[in-house]
C-alpha positions in Angstrom: 37.4 116.5 104.8 39.9 117.2 102.7 42.5 119.0 103.2 45.0 119.7 99.8 48.6 118.4 100.6 50.8 115.8 98.9 48.8 112.3 98.5 50.8 109.4 100.2 54.2 108.2 98.8 54.8 105.3 97.1 57.5 105.3 96.0 60.3 105.4 99.3 62.2 102.0 100.6 59.4 100.5 102.2 57.4 100.3 99.7 59.2 97.8 97.5 59.5 96.0 101.0 58.4 92.2 100.0 54.1 91.9 102.6 53.5 88.8 102.7 50.5 87.3 105.7 52.3 84.6 107.9 50.1 82.4 109.8 50.0 84.1 113.8 52.6 81.4 116.4 49.9 78.9 118.7 51.0 81.7 121.9 49.7 84.4 119.7 46.5 83.2 119.6 46.6 82.4 122.4 47.8 85.5 123.9 45.5 87.3 121.9 42.0 85.7 121.3 39.4 86.6 123.8 36.9 87.7 124.1 36.9 91.8 123.0 39.3 90.6 120.4 38.3 88.2 117.6 40.7 89.1 115.0 44.0 88.1 114.4 46.7 88.8 111.0 50.5 88.5 111.4 52.2 89.7 108.4 56.0 90.0 107.5 57.1 93.9 105.9 60.9 93.1 104.8 62.1 92.3 108.3 59.0 94.4 110.2 56.9 91.6 111.7 53.1 93.4 112.1 50.4 92.2 113.7 46.2 93.9 113.1 43.5 92.6 115.0 41.2 94.2 115.8 40.3 95.4 119.6 36.4 96.1 120.9 35.6 96.2 117.9 38.5 99.0 116.4 41.6 98.5 114.7 45.2 98.0 116.8 48.2 97.7 114.5 51.4 96.8 116.3 54.9 96.4 114.2 58.2 95.3 115.1 61.6 94.9 114.4 64.2 92.6 115.6 67.5 95.5 115.4 65.6 98.3 115.3 62.5 101.4 115.5 60.7 100.0 112.5 61.3 103.3 109.7 58.5 106.2 109.7 58.2 104.7 105.6 57.7 100.7 107.5 55.0 102.3 110.0 53.0 103.9 107.0 53.5 101.2 104.4 52.2 98.2 107.5 49.0 100.4 107.9 48.0 101.3 104.6 48.2 97.2 103.2 46.6 96.1 106.5 43.8 98.6 107.7 41.3 99.6 105.9 42.4 103.6 103.9 38.8 105.4 105.6 39.8 105.2 109.0 42.1 107.0 111.0 45.0 105.7 113.4 47.4 107.3 115.8 51.2 105.9 117.9 49.8 107.3 121.5 51.4 107.7 124.2 50.0 107.4 127.4 50.2 107.2 131.4 53.4 105.6 131.8 51.0 102.9 134.5 48.9 102.3 131.3 51.9 101.3 129.3 52.1 97.8 127.5 55.0 96.1 125.3 55.3 92.9 125.3 58.2 93.2 121.9 61.2 96.6 123.1 61.0 97.9 119.2 57.4 97.9 118.9 55.6 100.8 117.6 51.1 100.3 118.0 48.6 101.8 116.4 44.6 102.6 117.5 41.9 103.3 115.4 40.1 106.9 116.7 37.8 109.0 115.8 38.0 110.9 112.9 38.7 115.1 114.2 36.6 117.6 113.9 37.3 120.4 111.5 35.5 123.4 111.8 
């Protein structure tokens, strides 16, 4: 569905940040590669670390910063650089007993179905 609006900005500060793929640390590969997830990529966006996986066939993106939460522009840039553009992503806040976050300043995006519009 095409809804009129402003296009995604590419002239912000995050767009100018260095983007590079990095080899995943061995410990991360052992934790994240399993029967449900065989895809793992690690990137650097400025000072942020971005981890992209496919869990049960759906995209998952984690972005963290060593000293603060990532900004909206950093999150958006990481999403559009690392995940196919036709995929819908959302930030979820699950019930507390299902919340898992291994890094203090990490945000997660997960793939969701395209919303149905009337």
